[in-house]
C-alpha positions in Angstrom: 12.8 -6.3 -149.6 10.4 -9.2 -149.1 10.5 -10.8 -145.6 11.2 -14.2 -147.2 14.5 -12.9 -148.6 15.6 -11.4 -145.3 14.6 -14.3 -143.0 13.7 -17.4 -145.0 15.9 -19.7 -147.0 12.9 -20.5 -149.2 11.9 -18.0 -151.5 -12.3 -19.5 -142.2 -14.4 -19.3 -140.2 -17.3 -17.5 -138.7 -16.6 -16.0 -135.3 -18.4 -18.1 -132.7 -18.7 -18.1 -128.9 -15.2 -17.6 -127.4 -15.4 -21.1 -125.9 -18.1 -23.4 -127.2 -19.9 -25.3 -124.5 -20.3 -28.5 -126.5 -17.2 -30.8 -126.4 -16.6 -33.1 -129.3 -13.9 -35.4 -130.6 -11.4 -33.4 -132.7 -10.4 -35.1 -135.9 -6.7 -35.0 -136.5 -6.9 -33.1 -139.7 -9.6 -30.6 -138.7 -8.3 -27.1 -139.0 -8.1 -25.3 -135.7 -9.9 -22.0 -135.2 -8.8 -19.0 -133.2 -12.3 -18.6 -131.8 -11.8 -21.9 -129.9 -8.1 -21.8 -129.4 -8.3 -18.5 -127.4 -10.7 -20.2 -125.0 -11.4 -18.0 -121.9 -13.0 -20.8 -120.0 -11.6 -21.9 -116.6 -12.1 -25.2 -114.7 -14.0 -23.2 -112.0 -16.2 -20.5 -113.6 -16.3 -17.2 -111.7 -19.2 -14.8 -111.4 -20.7 -13.3 -114.4 -18.7 -10.6 -116.0 -21.8 -8.4 -116.4 -21.8 -7.9 -112.6 -18.1 -7.1 -112.4 -16.4 -3.7 -112.6 -13.1 -5.4 -113.5 -12.2 -4.3 -117.0 -9.3 -6.7 -117.5 -9.5 -9.5 -120.1 -9.5 -13.0 -118.8 -5.9 -13.4 -119.9 -4.8 -10.2 -118.1 -6.3 -11.7 -115.0 -4.2 -14.8 -115.6 -1.1 -12.6 -115.5 -1.9 -11.2 -112.0 -2.7 -14.7 -110.7 0.7 -15.9 -111.8 2.9 -13.1 -110.5 1.2 -13.2 -107.1 1.9 -16.9 -106.6 4.5 -18.4 -104.4 5.4 -20.9 -107.1 6.4 -18.1 -109.4 8.5 -16.3 -106.7 10.4 -19.5 -106.0 11.8 -19.3 -109.5 14.2 -16.6 -108.2 16.2 -19.4 -106.4 16.2 -22.0 -109.2 19.1 -22.7 -111.6 19.1 -21.6 -115.2 22.7 -22.6 -116.0 24.9 -21.9 -113.0 23.6 -23.5 -109.8 23.8 -21.7 -106.5 25.7 -18.9 -108.1 26.5 -15.9 -106.0 26.6 -13.4 -108.8 23.9 -10.8 -109.2 24.3 -10.9 -113.0 23.8 -14.5 -113.8 20.3 -15.5 -114.8 17.9 -17.6 -112.6 14.8 -19.4 -113.7 12.9 -16.2 -112.7 14.9 -13.8 -114.9 14.9 -16.3 -117.7 11.1 -16.6 -117.5 10.7 -12.9 -117.6 12.8 -12.7 -120.7 10.7 -15.5 -122.3 7.6 -13.7 -121.4 8.8 -10.5 -123.0 10.0 -12.2 -126.2 6.8 -14.2 -126.4 4.7 -11.1 -126.2 6.8 -9.4 -128.9 6.5 -12.4 -131.2 2.8 -12.6 -130.5 2.4 -8.9 -131.5 4.4 -9.4 -134.7 2.6 -12.6 -135.8 -0.8 -11.3 -134.9 -0.2 -8.1 -136.9 1.0 -10.2 -139.8 -2.1 -12.4 -139.8 -4.3 -9.2 -139.9 -2.2 -7.3 -142.4 -2.1 -10.2 -144.9 -5.5 -11.5 -144.1 -4.3 -15.0 -143.5 -7.5 -15.9 -141.6 -10.9 -14.2 -142.1 -11.9 -15.0 -138.5 -8.9 -13.3 -136.9 -9.7 -10.0 -135.2 -7.6 -7.2 -133.6 -8.8 -8.3 -130.2 -7.4 -11.8 -130.9 -4.1 -10.2 -131.7 -4.1 -8.6 -128.2 -5.3 -11.8 -126.6 -2.4 -13.7 -128.2 0.1 -11.3 -126.8 -1.3 -11.5 -123.3 -1.5 -15.3 -123.4 2.2 -15.6 -124.5 3.2 -13.1 -121.9 1.7 -15.3 -119.2 2.9 -18.6 -120.8 6.5 -17.3 -120.7 6.1 -16.7 -116.9 5.0 -20.3 -116.2 6.7 -22.4 -118.8 9.4 -23.5 -116.4 7.4 -23.3 -113.2 7.4 -27.1 -112.8 11.1 -27.7 -113.1 13.0 -29.2 -110.2 16.0 -27.6 -108.5 19.4 -27.5 -110.3 18.1 -26.9 -113.8 17.7 -29.6 -116.5 20.3 -31.7 -114.7 17.7 -32.0 -111.9 15.2 -33.6 -114.4 17.9 -36.1 -115.5 18.7 -37.0 -111.9 15.1 -37.7 -111.0 14.6 -39.8 -114.2 17.8 -41.8 -113.4 16.8 -42.3 -109.8 13.5 -44.0 -110.9 15.3 -46.0 -113.6 17.7 -47.4 -111.0 15.4 -47.7 -108.0 11.8 -48.4 -109.3 12.6 -52.1 -109.9 13.9 -52.4 -106.3 10.9 -51.0 -104.5 8.5 -53.2 -102.7 5.1 -52.6 -101.1 3.6 -55.1 -98.6 5.9 -57.7 -100.1 5.0 -57.0 -103.7 7.3 -55.5 -106.4 6.1 -51.9 -107.1 7.1 -52.4 -110.7 4.5 -55.1 -111.0 1.8 -53.2 -109.3 2.0 -50.1 -111.5 0.5 -49.9 -115.0 2.9 -49.3 -117.9 1.9 -45.7 -118.2 2.4 -45.1 -114.5 6.0 -46.5 -114.7 6.7 -44.5 -117.9 5.6 -41.3 -116.2 8.5 -41.7 -113.8 11.0 -43.0 -116.2 10.3 -40.1 -118.5 9.8 -37.5 -115.8 9.4 -34.1 -117.4 9.3 -30.5 -116.1 6.8 -29.6 -118.7 4.3 -32.1 -117.5 5.0 -31.0 -113.9 4.2 -27.4 -114.9 0.7 -28.4 -116.0 0.2 -30.4 -112.9 1.4 -27.5 -110.6 -0.8 -24.8 -112.1 -3.9 -26.9 -112.4 -3.8 -28.9 -109.1 -0.9 -28.2 -106.7 -1.3 -24.5 -106.2 -3.9 -25.3 -103.6 -4.9 -21.7 -102.5 -8.7 -21.7 -102.8 -9.6 -25.2 -104.0 -8.4 -28.1 -106.0 -8.3 -26.2 -109.3 -4.8 -24.7 -108.7 -4.4 -21.2 -110.2 -7.5 -21.8 -112.2 -6.0 -20.4 -115.4 -7.8 -20.1 -118.7 -7.8 -23.1 -121.0 -6.1 -21.2 -123.8 -3.1 -20.4 -121.5 -3.0 -24.0 -120.2 -3.0 -25.5 -123.7 -0.2 -23.1 -124.7 2.2 -24.5 -122.1 1.5 -28.1 -123.2 4.6 -28.4 -125.5 4.1 -32.2 -126.0 0.5 -33.3 -126.3 1.3 -37.0 -125.8 1.4 -39.3 -122.7 4.6 -41.0 -121.5 3.6 -44.1 -123.5 3.2 -42.0 -126.7 6.7 -40.6 -126.9 8.2 -41.2 -130.3 11.5 -39.4 -131.0 11.7 -41.1 -134.4 8.4 -39.7 -135.7 10.0 -36.5 -137.0 7.4 -34.5 -135.3 8.6 -32.2 -132.5 5.4 -32.7 -130.5 6.2 -36.4 -129.9 9.7 -35.8 -128.3 8.6 -35.9 -124.7 5.5 -36.3 -122.6 3.2 -33.4 -121.9 1.1 -34.8 -119.0 1.0 -37.5 -116.4 -1.7 -40.2 -116.3 -2.9 -38.5 -113.1 -3.7 -35.4 -115.1 -5.0 -36.9 -118.3 -8.6 -35.8 -117.5 -7.4 -32.2 -117.1 -5.5 -32.5 -120.4 -8.6 -33.8 -122.2 -10.8 -31.0 -120.8 -8.4 -28.3 -121.9 -7.7 -29.7 -125.5 -11.4 -30.5 -126.2 -12.4 -26.9 -125.2 -9.7 -25.3 -127.4 -10.2 -27.8 -130.3 -6.5 -28.6 -130.4 -7.0 -32.3 -129.4 -3.7 -34.2 -129.6 -2.1 -31.5 -131.7 0.1 -28.6 -130.7 -1.7 -25.4 -129.9 -0.4 -22.8 -132.4 0.8 -20.5 -129.6 3.0 -23.3 -128.3 5.2 -22.9 -131.3 5.6 -19.3 -130.5 6.3 -20.0 -126.8 8.9 -22.6 -127.7 10.6 -20.1 -130.1 10.7 -17.5 -127.4 12.2 -20.0 -124.9 14.8 -21.2 -127.3 15.8 -17.7 -128.4 16.0 -16.5 -124.8 18.1 -19.3 -123.4 20.4 -19.8 -126.4 21.4 -16.1 -126.5 21.4 -15.7 -122.7 23.6 -18.8 -122.2 26.3 -17.2 -124.4 26.1 -13.9 -122.5 26.2 -15.6 -119.1 29.1 -17.8 -120.3 31.0 -14.7 -121.4 30.5 -13.0 -118.0 31.6 -16.2 -116.2 34.7 -16.5 -118.4 33.8 -19.7 -120.2 34.0 -18.0 -123.6 35.7 -14.8 -124.8 35.0 -12.3 -127.6 37.5 -14.1 -129.7 35.9 -17.5 -129.0 32.6 -16.1 -130.3 34.3 -14.5 -133.3 35.9 -17.8 -134.2 32.7 -19.8 -133.9 30.7 -17.4 -136.0 33.2 -17.5 -138.8 32.2 -21.1 -139.4 28.7 -20.1 -140.6 29.4 -16.6 -142.1 29.2 -17.9 -145.7 25.6 -19.0 -145.0 24.6 -15.3 -144.3 25.8 -13.7 -147.5 22.2 -13.1 -148.7 20.6 -12.6 -145.3 19.6 -9.3 -143.7 22.0 -10.0 -140.8 25.6 -11.2 -140.9 26.5 -12.4 -137.5 30.3 -12.2 -137.7 30.3 -8.9 -139.5 27.9 -7.4 -136.9 30.1 -8.6 -134.0 33.2 -7.0 -135.6 31.3 -3.8 -136.3 30.3 -3.6 -132.7 33.9 -4.2 -131.5 35.1 -1.3 -133.7 32.3 0.9 -132.5 33.3 0.2 -128.9 36.9 0.9 -129.6 36.1 4.3 -131.3 33.9 5.2 -128.3 36.9 4.3 -126.0 34.8 2.1 -123.8 36.7 0.3 -121.0 36.0 -3.1 -122.4 35.3 -3.2 -126.2 35.0 -7.0 -126.1 32.2 -6.9 -123.5 30.6 -4.0 -125.3 30.6 -6.0 -128.6 29.3 -9.3 -127.2 26.5 -7.8 -125.1 25.3 -5.6 -127.9 25.6 -8.4 -130.4 23.2 -10.5 -128.3 20.6 -7.8 -128.6 21.1 -7.5 -132.4 20.9 -11.3 -132.8 17.7 -11.4 -130.8 16.1 -8.9 -133.0 17.1 -10.9 -136.1 15.9 -14.1 -134.6 12.5 -12.6 -133.6 12.0 -11.8 -137.3 13.1 -15.3 -138.3 10.6 -16.9 -135.9 7.8 -14.5 -137.2 8.6 -15.6 -140.7 8.7 -19.3 -139.6 5.1 -19.0 -138.2 3.5 -17.0 -140.9 5.1 -19.0 -143.8 3.9 -22.2 -142.3 0.5 -20.8 -141.1 -1.8 -23.3 -142.8 0.2 -26.4 -141.6 0.3 -25.0 -138.1 -3.4 -24.4 -138.0 -4.0 -27.9 -139.4 -1.7 -29.5 -136.8 0.6 -31.0 -139.4 3.7 -28.8 -138.9 6.3 -30.9 -137.1 9.3 -28.6 -136.8 10.2 -25.5 -134.8 9.8 -21.9 -136.1 13.4 -21.4 -136.9 13.5 -24.4 -139.3 13.9 -23.3 -142.9 14.9 -19.8 -141.9 18.3 -18.1 -141.7 18.0 -18.3 -138.0 18.3 -22.1 -137.9 22.1 -22.2 -138.3 22.7 -19.5 -135.8 20.5 -21.1 -133.2 22.2 -24.4 -133.8 25.6 -22.9 -133.4 24.7 -21.0 -130.2 23.3 -24.2 -128.6 26.2 -26.3 -129.6 28.7 -23.7 -128.4 27.1 -23.5 -125.0 27.1 -27.3 -124.7 30.7 -27.8 -125.7 32.2 -24.8 -123.8 29.9 -24.6 -120.7 27.7 -27.6 -120.0 30.4 -30.2 -120.5 33.1 -28.2 -118.6 34.8 -29.5 -115.5 33.3 -26.7 -113.4 29.7 -27.6 -114.3 30.4 -31.3 -113.9 31.7 -30.8 -110.4 28.6 -28.8 -109.4 26.4 -31.4 -111.0 28.0 -34.2 -109.0 27.1 -32.3 -105.8 23.6 -31.8 -107.0 23.3 -35.5 -107.9 24.2 -36.4 -104.3 21.6 -34.0 -102.9 18.8 -35.2 -105.2 19.6 -38.9 -104.8 19.6 -38.7 -101.0 16.3 -36.7 -100.9 14.6 -39.1 -103.3 15.8 -42.1 -101.2 14.4 -40.7 -98.0 11.2 -39.2 -99.4 10.1 -42.3 -101.4 10.8 -44.6 -98.4 8.8 -42.3 -96.2 5.7 -42.1 -98.5 5.4 -45.8 -99.4 3.2 -46.6 -96.4 1.8 -43.1 -95.9 -2.1 -43.2 -95.9 -2.1 -47.0 -95.6 -2.5 -49.5 -92.7 1.3 -50.1 -92.9 3.5 -49.0 -90.1 5.7 -46.0 -90.6 8.7 -45.5 -88.4 9.3 -42.3 -86.5 11.8 -41.0 -89.1 9.3 -41.5 -92.0 6.6 -39.7 -90.0 8.8 -36.7 -89.6 10.0 -36.7 -93.3 6.4 -36.8 -94.5 5.6 -33.9 -92.2 8.0 -31.7 -94.3 5.9 -32.1 -97.4 3.6 -29.1 -98.1 0.0 -29.4 -97.0 -1.0 -28.2 -100.4 0.6 -31.2 -102.0 -0.8 -33.6 -99.5 -4.3 -32.1 -100.0 -4.0 -32.6 -103.7 -2.9 -36.2 -103.1 -5.9 -36.9 -100.9 -8.4 -35.5 -103.3 -7.0 -37.5 -106.2 -6.6 -40.7 -104.1 -10.2 -40.8 -103.0 -11.9 -44.0 -104.2 -8.7 -45.2 -106.0 -7.2 -48.7 -105.9 -4.0 -49.4 -103.9 -1.9 -49.3 -107.0 -3.3 -46.0 -108.1 -2.7 -44.6 -104.6 0.8 -45.8 -104.6 1.4 -44.1 -108.0 0.0 -40.9 -106.6 2.2 -41.1 -103.5 5.3 -41.4 -105.8 4.0 -38.3 -107.6 3.7 -36.7 -104.2 7.5 -37.0 -103.9 8.2 -35.5 -107.3 5.6 -32.7 -106.5 7.5 -31.9 -103.4 11.0 -32.1 -104.9 10.0 -29.9 -107.9 8.6 -27.3 -105.5 12.0 -27.0 -103.9 14.4 -24.1 -104.6 18.1 -24.9 -105.1 19.0 -23.6 -101.6 16.1 -25.3 -99.9 17.1 -28.6 -101.4 20.6 -28.1 -100.2 19.5 -27.1 -96.7 17.1 -30.0 -96.4 19.8 -32.4 -97.4 22.2 -30.9 -94.9 19.6 -31.2 -92.1 18.7 -34.8 -92.9 22.4 -35.7 -93.0 23.0 -34.0 -89.7 25.4 -31.5 -91.3 23.8 -28.5 -89.6 
């Protein structure tokens, strides 16, 4: 049976140097080429590979740089859905990132094989298929590495803090709002974990020098989900790439270097679609499983919800409600202790396999538009997976994220982040200036990582007072985003004198 029937609702270039040295302006409609998209170049070039006995590809080296980093390890104590949870089962940002990495690699293998098998691109090679899988494996590990503590609510809390307080801040008698450019202000008002991830891996991971983890440009471009600045956000455009910002003004030069080298320009890198699909698939299915374990939903809740879309799957290769009931019957026949749990957890696995196939179809059936940079939807759009993905997300929102238990936790988290932002911003306003800092501010600034302060000093060199002020406010968000949930809680308690 053709893949379009199973998963879809609707029935060239010469290989060049892996990363051309010349950088040129990329026209919006110029077709992207894999020979440039899979750019192995790094900001700081290493020694010649001819002299090295290391047989790993550049993208395999990226993997080892990531898993050995402190920033990656800190994800083990950052919220996915349930903050500060004591359970060993519930997912953290680390386990979520590992799942996205695995799903991304699988999708990359499927899609790469499809491109080769059906000869969709004459310039695509078996090595490129392997490179795609390695890049997506790495991208899954770092896609959430810039997120602040307490999950997506933490992003909301930081945005709301700036919205409320930026107009109130003053610096040497001047209103901060009037000193900052429009893009500087919008960077804070539209604070975004994705932009922070790019900043962290390219600048803040100050281990050897100012180039952060010094990852390949192909990998860096893959994690830029939204290739627009804060002043370029346009949620009404209908194009998914314009929904949020992808980089700060402070990191625009880095963004330009990356996207000029890969040839993507202001368009989404094709692998970004795959990364996003892996992320969406991972969290929407995992949220349901975690919610089931925590008692927010039951087997019968899921059964009732799936009944609402069952008619849409009459001609699909996967019928969600029917599959759930089959698994329940199988569990009963096997005399398992909890057939409901058996059914829900195994259904999650089956649904993931089906959705992987849908995303594969979504990419390959829209291949030309993706390579031209004109595809403005996600990979599930137009496939049988779309309704199921929408239902899972909506169910988690209604039954978990808007529940009293989550709201109570988020109120506590809001108090923590508001207080930390108050104290930290007050402390950094006159840091690195001729202004007088009181003894408390001096101590608060001393808490900020030397890595972040080194990055600030390098960027601030030769800048105007307004630009330095902007960078000091970024220094605060850099520090807060580097905190784990428990560290943020402990620091709040220490500053409040509660310990």
